[in-house]
N, C-alpha and C positions, 0 to 999 in steps of 0.2 A: 579423464577418470572419472567425472561426474556422468558424462554422456553414458560412457559403458556402465557404472553403475544403473543408471535410469532404464537402461534396454535390457539388462539383465535382471534386474526388479519388475520390470512390467513382464518379463517372461514366465518368471515364478511367481509372484504375487503381485497379481496385476491391482493397479489403482487407478480409479478415473479421475486425473487432476483436471481442472477445470483451467486450460491454459490461459483463455482469453482472458477469465478473469484476474487472474496472477499478473500478466500483462497490462493490465488496465491500471490494476493496483499499482504497480511500478511505472508506468507512465503517469499516470496523478501525482503521484510523490516528485517524479522530474519536474513535471509543471512548476508545482508548488515550492521545491527548492529552487528555480528559476526566476518564480515570482519573489520571493525573499532575497534573492542576489541581485535582482531589479533595483529596488528599495533600499537603496544605501541612506542609513541617518547615523549621523553622527552621535548621538545619545542613545543610550542604554536602553531606555525605558519605551521610546517607541518602536527600536529593534525586536526588544523583547514581546511587546505585545503584537508585532507584526508576525512575528515567529509562533507565539501561543496561538494567536486566529488561525494562521494556515495549517496548525494542527492540527487544531479543533475541527476544521472545515474537513480534514483527511480522515479525522476518527467517525465522525459523523456520515461521512460518504461510505465507509467501511462499514458501519453498522446499519446503517440503512440499505444497503446491498446484500448484508447476510443477516438480516434480521428473520425471514423466513428460515434459515437453515439456523440460526441460534434458538428459535424457540423448539424446533425438536429435539435439542440437545439437554436444553433447560426444561 
């Protein structure tokens, strides 16, 4: 259903999706998730600290890549 919707949508309302960038974000999220599962802490504070750091890395990466595009919007 999703693929069919994409094909029909591109036919009538073409949108220039950047698939390489989208799959890059997905790949980065998977890598950071795997990094969070490798380091298993028994205490809550180190686990939350690591997960917060990994989330900050993901957000910083997205903002750095999208900064030129965001400056055009705002």
